[in-house]
C-alpha positions in Angstrom: 35.1 -39.1 -44.9 34.5 -42.6 -46.2 32.0 -42.6 -49.1 30.3 -45.7 -47.7 29.8 -43.9 -44.3 28.3 -40.9 -46.0 25.8 -43.1 -47.9 25.0 -45.0 -44.8 24.3 -41.8 -42.8 22.2 -40.4 -45.6 19.9 -43.4 -45.8 19.8 -43.6 -42.0 18.6 -40.0 -41.7 16.1 -40.6 -44.5 14.7 -43.7 -42.8 14.4 -41.8 -39.6 12.4 -39.0 -41.2 10.1 -41.5 -42.8 9.7 -43.4 -39.5 8.9 -40.1 -37.7 6.3 -39.1 -40.4 4.8 -42.5 -40.1 4.5 -42.1 -36.3 2.7 -38.8 -36.7 -0.2 -40.7 -38.4 -0.9 -42.6 -35.2 -3.2 -41.4 -32.4 -1.8 -40.4 -29.1 -3.1 -39.3 -25.7 -1.2 -36.5 -24.0 -1.7 -33.8 -21.4 -2.1 -30.1 -22.1 -2.7 -27.0 -20.0 -5.4 -24.7 -21.3 -5.6 -21.1 -19.9 -9.1 -20.1 -18.8 -10.8 -16.8 -18.4 -14.3 -16.1 -17.1 -16.9 -13.6 -18.2 -20.6 -12.6 -17.9 -21.1 -13.1 -14.1 -24.6 -12.3 -12.8 -25.0 -8.5 -12.5 -26.6 -8.7 -9.0 -23.9 -11.0 -7.6 -20.2 -10.8 -6.9 -17.8 -13.7 -6.9 -15.9 -14.0 -3.6 -13.8 -17.1 -4.2 -10.9 -17.7 -6.6 -11.4 -19.8 -9.8 -8.8 -21.9 -11.5 -6.9 -20.0 -14.2 -6.2 -23.1 -16.3 -7.6 -26.6 -17.0 -5.3 -29.6 -17.0 -6.6 -31.8 -19.8 -5.9 -35.2 -21.4 -6.6 -35.1 -25.1 -6.5 -37.7 -27.9 -5.4 -36.7 -31.4 -3.1 -37.7 -34.3 0.6 -37.0 -33.8 0.8 -34.4 -36.5 -2.0 -32.4 -35.0 -0.4 -32.5 -31.5 2.9 -31.5 -33.0 1.2 -28.6 -34.8 -0.2 -27.3 -31.5 3.1 -27.7 -29.7 5.0 -25.8 -32.3 2.5 -23.0 -32.9 1.4 -22.7 -29.3 -2.2 -22.3 -30.4 -3.8 -22.9 -27.1 -5.4 -19.5 -26.7 -7.3 -18.8 -23.5 -10.7 -20.4 -23.3 -13.5 -18.2 -21.9 -16.1 -19.6 -19.6 -19.4 -17.7 -20.0 -20.8 -18.1 -16.5 -24.3 -17.0 -17.5 -24.5 -19.7 -20.1 -23.4 -22.7 -18.0 -25.6 -24.8 -15.7 -25.1 -23.8 -12.1 -26.4 -26.0 -9.3 -26.9 -25.0 -5.7 -24.2 -26.6 -3.5 -24.9 -24.9 -0.2 -26.0 -21.5 1.3 -24.6 -19.9 4.4 -22.9 -16.5 4.4 -22.6 -16.8 0.6 -24.5 -18.9 -2.0 -22.3 -21.6 -3.3 -22.9 -23.2 -6.7 -21.1 -25.8 -8.8 -20.8 -26.8 -12.4 -19.2 -30.0 -14.0 -16.4 -29.2 -16.4 -17.2 -32.2 -18.5 -20.3 -30.3 -19.7 -17.8 -27.9 -21.4 -16.1 -30.7 -23.4 -17.8 -30.0 -26.8 -17.4 -26.2 -26.5 -13.7 -26.6 -25.6 -13.1 -29.0 -28.5 -14.7 -26.5 -30.8 -12.4 -23.8 -29.3 -9.3 -25.9 -29.9 -10.0 -28.1 -32.9 -12.4 -30.7 -34.1 -9.4 -33.0 -34.5 -8.8 -33.0 -30.7 -10.8 -35.2 -28.5 -11.0 -34.5 -24.7 -10.4 -37.5 -22.6 -10.6 -35.8 -19.2 -10.5 -32.3 -17.5 -9.2 -31.3 -14.1 -10.6 -29.9 -12.1 -13.7 -31.9 -12.7 -15.9 -29.3 -10.9 -16.0 -25.5 -10.8 -17.3 -24.0 -7.6 -18.7 -20.4 -7.5 -19.4 -18.5 -4.3 -21.6 -15.5 -4.8 -22.5 -12.7 -2.4 -25.2 -10.1 -3.1 -23.8 -7.1 -4.9 -24.5 -3.9 -3.0 -24.1 -0.3 -4.2 -23.0 2.8 -2.3 -22.2 6.4 -3.1 -19.1 7.7 -1.4 -17.1 11.0 -1.6 -13.7 11.4 -3.2 -11.0 12.4 -0.8 -7.7 14.0 -1.9 -4.3 12.5 -1.4 -2.8 15.2 -3.6 0.0 17.4 -2.2 -0.1 20.7 -4.2 2.8 23.1 -3.4 2.3 26.7 -4.8 5.2 28.5 -6.4 6.8 31.4 -4.6 4.4 34.4 -4.2 1.4 32.1 -5.0 -1.2 30.5 -2.7 -3.8 27.9 -3.2 -7.2 29.5 -3.2 -10.1 27.5 -1.7 -10.3 23.7 -1.5 -9.3 21.1 -4.0 -12.4 20.3 -6.1 -13.2 17.1 -7.9 -15.4 16.3 -10.8 -17.3 14.2 -9.9 -16.9 14.8 -6.2 -18.4 11.3 -5.4 -18.7 8.0 -7.1 -20.7 4.8 -6.9 -19.0 1.7 -5.6 -20.2 -1.9 -5.6 -19.1 -5.2 -4.2 -19.9 -7.7 -1.5 -21.7 -6.2 1.4 -19.2 -7.0 4.2 -16.6 -5.1 2.2 -18.6 -2.2 0.9 -20.2 -1.5 4.3 -16.9 -0.5 5.8 -16.0 2.0 3.0 -17.0 5.6 3.6 -14.8 7.3 1.0 -12.4 6.6 -1.9 -9.0 8.3 -2.3 -7.1 9.7 -5.2 -3.6 8.5 -5.9 -0.9 10.0 -3.8 0.8 12.7 -5.9 3.0 15.6 -5.4 2.3 18.7 -7.5 5.2 21.1 -7.1 5.6 24.8 -8.0 2.0 25.6 -9.0 1.8 29.0 -10.6 -1.4 28.4 -12.6 -4.7 26.7 -12.1 -4.5 22.9 -12.1 -7.2 21.0 -14.0 -6.2 17.4 -14.8 -7.3 13.8 -14.4 -6.1 11.8 -11.5 -6.5 8.1 -10.8 -8.4 6.7 -7.9 -6.8 4.2 -5.6 -8.2 0.7 -6.3 -9.8 -1.4 -3.5 -9.6 -5.2 -3.9 -13.0 -6.7 -4.5 -14.7 -3.4 -5.1 -15.9 -1.9 -8.5 -15.9 1.8 -9.1 -18.2 3.7 -11.4 -15.2 5.9 -12.3 -11.5 5.0 -12.4 -10.4 8.6 -12.4 -11.7 12.1 -11.6 -10.7 15.6 -12.6 -8.9 17.6 -9.9 -9.2 21.3 -9.9 -6.8 23.4 -7.9 -7.0 27.2 -8.0 -3.9 29.2 -7.4 -3.4 32.9 -7.3 -0.8 35.5 -6.4 -1.1 36.7 -2.8 -0.3 39.8 -0.9 0.1 40.6 2.8 -2.7 42.4 4.6 -3.2 43.8 8.1 -6.2 44.8 10.2 -6.7 46.3 13.7 -9.5 44.6 15.5 -11.1 45.4 18.9 -10.3 43.0 21.7 -13.3 41.6 23.5 -13.3 40.2 27.0 -15.5 37.1 27.7 -16.9 35.7 31.0 -16.9 39.0 32.8 -19.2 39.1 35.8 -22.0 41.7 35.6 -20.6 43.6 38.6 -17.1 44.1 37.2 -15.4 45.9 34.3 -12.1 44.8 32.9 -9.9 47.1 30.9 -7.1 45.7 28.7 -3.9 47.5 27.5 -3.9 47.7 24.6 -7.6 47.5 23.5 -6.8 46.4 20.0 -4.8 43.7 18.4 -3.2 43.8 14.9 -3.6 40.8 12.7 -1.4 40.1 9.7 -2.2 37.5 7.0 -1.7 36.5 3.4 -4.6 36.8 1.1 -5.2 36.3 -2.7 -5.2 39.6 -4.6 -8.8 39.1 -5.7 -9.9 38.7 -2.0 -7.9 41.6 -0.6 -10.8 44.1 -0.5 -13.1 41.5 1.1 -11.1 41.3 4.3 -12.8 43.5 6.9 -12.1 44.0 10.7 -15.6 42.7 11.6 -14.7 39.3 10.1 -12.3 38.7 12.9 -13.0 38.0 16.6 -10.2 38.4 19.1 -10.9 37.7 22.8 -9.3 37.3 26.2 -11.0 35.3 29.0 -11.7 36.9 32.4 -11.5 33.5 34.0 -7.7 33.5 33.5 -7.3 36.6 35.7 -7.2 34.3 38.8 -3.9 32.7 37.8 -2.2 35.1 35.4 -0.9 38.6 35.4 -1.5 38.9 31.6 -4.3 37.5 29.5 -3.6 35.5 26.4 -5.3 36.6 23.2 -7.2 34.1 21.2 -8.5 34.5 17.6 -11.9 32.8 17.5 -13.0 33.8 14.0 -11.3 34.8 10.8 -12.1 34.5 7.1 -11.4 31.0 5.7 -9.8 32.4 2.5 -6.8 34.0 4.3 -3.6 32.1 5.2 -0.7 32.3 7.7 -2.6 34.4 10.3 -0.4 36.1 12.9 -1.3 38.6 15.5 0.4 41.1 17.9 0.4 41.4 20.8 0.0 37.8 22.0 -1.1 38.9 25.5 -2.3 42.0 27.2 -2.2 43.6 30.7 -5.4 44.5 32.4 -7.1 46.2 35.3 -10.4 45.2 37.0 -12.9 47.7 38.3 -16.2 47.5 40.0 -19.2 49.0 38.4 -20.7 52.0 40.2 
């Protein structure tokens, strides 16, 4: 390359650098976007409208300061402390509506950014806050867990939660419709030991929970098969008649946890047939009205019985 061209390019580049550095000493007005967070809302109120997540601002500063911010991306989120700003009543209908002028935040935002940046304008120029009264309610926790016991095991009792109910809070129109909160949907396969773990609660938009998770307790135990013979009773028999069934007993078969096996007694079951069915049927269908709540897979035999009707002497 020609020596003269090299010298020319060198001095051209050098002059460009000096020109650029000189330009950085001048003041400029430019636009920036400042991320915004909000904190410290009134404890007895709940916000029901959306707030802007950023401010569009025009700022004045020296070129080198603007370049520094552009390069370092130093615009960290600015937090608006709602309890510390001046809120003025705008209107009141279903919700109380307040407003605050963003220009009142100029000095605080400048301190947050840099004393060398001067705010020219902020958009939006007004923040609107719509508040509803915060109400509280205690509701039970309802399971959406799907526990599946391993072979030769059964779930003993109901799923228990600690705590079994939580406090929720939010705007009254929302909270008033909520009667329970649900656990996450979760499959728990092949349980062969007691389950005692934390599970998340399903979130509800606009509602705060006193607990985000609860402890689920599921008891499992090995089971065995049991049988009992129980006397068959006839209901709705007129006083003047006697009905005899063949057979007079019914055999019930069930699964029961080993620890409950000895607790299952014949008198805990109630098997009946209904006299009113004799008008339309040759056999009477057996119904099991009562049985222990800790047995599973109840079966009985026979399903129906023959009968004869006699008059009392």
